[in-house]
N, C-alpha and C positions, 0 to 999 in steps of 0.2 A: 523726404529724408527722415522726417519725424516718424512716418509709418514703419520704415525699415527698422529704425531703432526700437520701436515698440515690439515688432515681430522678433527681432533678435533677442530682446529681453525676455520675451515669453519662452523662446526656444531654450535660452540659457537657463531659465528657471526650471523648465521640465527636465533638462539634462542634469542639473544639480540635484533635484528631487529624486530622479532615477538612481544616480550614483550614491546619493545619501542612503537610499533604501538598503543598498548592499552593506553599507557601513553600520547602519543602526539595526537592522533585523538580520540576525544570524541564523534563525531557524524559523521555519514555517510549520505550524502545528494545527491539527484539526481533529475532530472525533466524528465518526460515523457509527451507525447502529442499525441492527436488524433483528427481528424476532422470527425464529424458525419454529414451526408447529411440530417439533419433534423433541424427545428428551436429549439432554445434554451429552449422555454417553454416545448416542448415535451421531449427533451433529459433530462433536469432536472427532470421532473416529473417522468420519467421512472427510471432514476438513483436513485432518493431519495426514491422510493417506495421499502421498505425493502423486499417485497415479490419477487422482481425480482433479488436479489443478487445472488441467486443460478444459475441463467441463464448465468451469465458472470464470476463467480468465481466457477468453477466446484468442487474445493476441499472442499467446505462447506458442511458439513454433517448435521449441524443443526444451526438454527438461532432463538433466542428467545428474546423477549423484556423483559428487567428487569424493566425499567420505561421509559415512553414516555411523554415528556413534550409537551405542546401546541405549543410553539415556536420552538421546536426541540432542541434548545441549552440545554445541560444538560441531554439529553435522553441517556440511555445506554442499551446495548445489550449484549447478551452472544452468542458466536459462538464457534462451534467446527469444526475444519478443519482436513482433513486427508492429511498428508505430508509423502510420502514414507512409507506408511503402518502404520504410527504412528498417533494417535489422539492427537491434541493440542487444549486446551481450551483457549479462549481469551475473553476479554471484549472490547467493542468498545463504545466510548463515543463521542457525538457530542459536539464539542467545538466552532464551528462557523457555522452560517446558514443564508445565505442571498438568498432568493428565486430567481432562475434563475441566480445567479451570483457566489455563493461560498458555498462550504460545507467542513468543516474541521473536520476530525475524528482522534481520538487518540485511539490507540490499545495498550493493555497490554497482551502480549502473553508469559507468563512464563519469560524468560530472554531477551525478545525483547520489547523495547518500541518504538512505531512507530507512526509518525504524517503524515497524508495524507491531503494535503491541495489542493482541487479540485477547479479550477477556470473555469468558463463557460463564454465564450464570442461568440457573434453571428457575423458572417461576410457573407454577401451576401446569407442569408438564411441557411447557414451551422453553426454548432455549433463546436468551438474549445474547447476541454477539456484539460487543462493543469494541470498535477498532480505534485505538489512539495512535495517531500517526505524527511523525516529525520528519521534515525533510531539510537537508543542508546541501550546499554545493562546494566543491573543491575549487570551482572557478568563480572569480568575483563577479563577472558579468551574469552568470547564471544565478548567483546569490541575489543580484539586483532584480532579477525577474521573478523568482519564486513567489514572493508575497503577492504579485499581481496575478499569479496563476493558481492561488490557493483554492478558488472556487472550482476550477477545473479538475484539480487533483482530488478534491473532496467528492465532486460529482462522479469521477472515474472509480474511486474507491466504494462509494455507495452502490454503484452499478455492479461492481464485482460481488459485493455482499448480497445484493438482490439476486444475482445469477446463482450464488451459492444456496441461497434460501430456496429457489426454484428447483435447483438440481436435487437437494436433499428431499424436499417435500414431494417431488414427482417420482422419485426412485424408491423401489422396495429395499428396505433395509437389510443389510447383511449383519446388522448388529442385534437383530431381534433376540438372539440367543442370551444377551446380557439381561434381558427383562424377565 
């Protein structure tokens, strides 16, 4: 009987910690970074061209424009990604755009609200892309889980940045006319 009480006590403590996580941690944030061996104009142009997104995020099944504004800010897009055999529809909205410097995107993917803030800096002819990300959930249970998956989210975004780097460095630039 004493063993059962100990086991139930441990299970109760784990459940309390899990639910407390959702109450105490409202946002999961992290930073990833990559250096691309190309000038910032070329990197930013390739990155901000929506036709290229499937080249560095392979899970994207479709990408369509909902509305595209002249200054980019406020533009919105619909994306469908495949995650472990399941299709997830999401909207992407541009909330900040400074050419060759910054692009901030907001994603609404069912129970996940994600903000990606891409900062582009040039150093010695190379471009450093810094991605500051924050995730929240509309669902309490998902909010309890996000902090435990921070490493997974971070690893996935770093993989996308590495894919972007490879795509840009391997392809002949259409931006050579800027130089």
